[in-house]
C-alpha positions in Angstrom: -33.5 -16.5 -1.7 -30.4 -17.0 -3.9 -27.0 -18.2 -2.7 -25.6 -14.7 -2.5 -28.5 -13.3 -0.5 -28.2 -16.2 1.9 -24.5 -15.6 2.2 -25.1 -12.0 3.0 -27.7 -12.8 5.5 -25.5 -15.3 7.4 -22.5 -12.9 7.3 -24.7 -10.1 8.7 -25.8 -12.5 11.5 -22.2 -13.4 12.2 -21.2 -9.7 12.4 -24.1 -8.9 14.7 -23.0 -11.8 17.0 -19.5 -10.4 17.6 -19.0 -8.6 20.8 -18.3 -4.9 20.4 -15.1 -5.1 22.4 -13.7 -7.8 20.0 -14.6 -5.6 17.0 -12.9 -2.6 18.6 -9.8 -4.6 19.4 -9.5 -6.0 15.9 -10.0 -2.6 14.4 -7.3 -1.1 16.6 -4.9 -3.9 15.7 -5.5 -3.3 12.0 -5.0 0.4 12.4 -1.7 -0.2 14.3 -0.5 -2.7 11.7 -1.3 -0.2 8.9 0.5 2.6 10.6 3.6 0.4 11.1 3.5 -0.6 7.4 3.2 3.0 6.4 6.1 4.1 8.6 8.3 1.3 7.1 7.2 2.4 3.6 8.0 6.1 4.3 11.4 5.3 5.8 12.4 3.1 2.8 10.9 5.5 0.3 12.8 8.4 1.7 16.1 6.4 1.2 15.0 5.5 -2.4 14.1 1.9 -1.8 10.8 -0.1 -2.2 9.2 -1.5 0.9 7.7 -4.4 -1.1 10.7 -5.8 -3.0 13.6 -4.0 -1.3 15.1 -2.9 -4.6 15.9 0.7 -5.6 12.9 2.7 -6.7 14.8 3.4 -9.9 15.1 -0.3 -10.7 13.0 -2.3 -13.1 13.4 -6.1 -13.2 10.8 -7.7 -15.5 10.9 -11.0 -13.5 10.1 -9.2 -10.2 6.9 -7.2 -10.7 6.4 -4.6 -8.0 4.1 -1.6 -7.4 7.1 0.8 -7.6 7.0 0.2 -11.3 4.2 2.8 -11.3 6.9 5.4 -10.6 8.2 4.6 -14.1 11.7 3.4 -13.6 13.9 3.2 -16.7 12.8 0.3 -18.8 9.2 0.2 -17.7 6.6 0.4 -20.5 2.8 0.3 -20.7 3.0 -3.2 -22.0 4.2 -4.4 -18.5 1.0 -3.2 -16.8 -0.7 -6.7 -17.1 2.2 -8.3 -15.3 1.7 -5.7 -12.5 -2.1 -6.3 -12.4 -1.5 -10.0 -12.1 0.2 -9.6 -8.6 -1.7 -6.6 -7.2 -5.3 -5.5 -7.4 -6.4 -2.0 -8.5 -7.1 -1.1 -4.9 -3.7 -2.2 -3.7 -2.0 -0.2 -6.5 -4.2 2.8 -5.7 -3.3 2.6 -2.0 0.4 2.4 -3.0 0.1 5.6 -5.1 -1.6 7.4 -2.2 1.3 6.5 0.1 3.7 7.7 -2.6 1.9 11.0 -2.9 1.8 11.5 0.9 5.4 10.5 1.2 6.7 12.8 -1.6 5.2 15.8 0.2 6.8 14.7 3.5 10.2 14.0 1.9 10.1 17.3 0.1 9.3 19.1 3.4 12.0 17.2 5.2 14.6 18.2 2.5 13.4 21.8 2.7 13.7 21.8 6.5 17.3 20.4 6.3 18.3 23.1 3.7 16.9 25.8 5.9 19.0 24.6 8.8 22.2 25.2 6.8 
């Protein structure tokens, strides 16, 4: 058995030893934290600010890499992708873009609702 297989076996044994209630509590805690982070993201995104760096979504500061660069603010070029990849993984960037996509629909719907009230 190689080192990786041994690690997997021990990790599986560890997971099997956890009480179901502890797993459920940790899962609920993670879901709640994720929901709070998404709410914070949506509120700031609707106002035009980034929830990670606090800057405007239209800003690009080369010394402050941030996922909102994927929204292509003025000054951002393809050559800056390696800087972005150095601070966030592909999966983190993908999740950010999913939040943006979901929030743009919500923001557009909120704006439409406000206009229909006038």
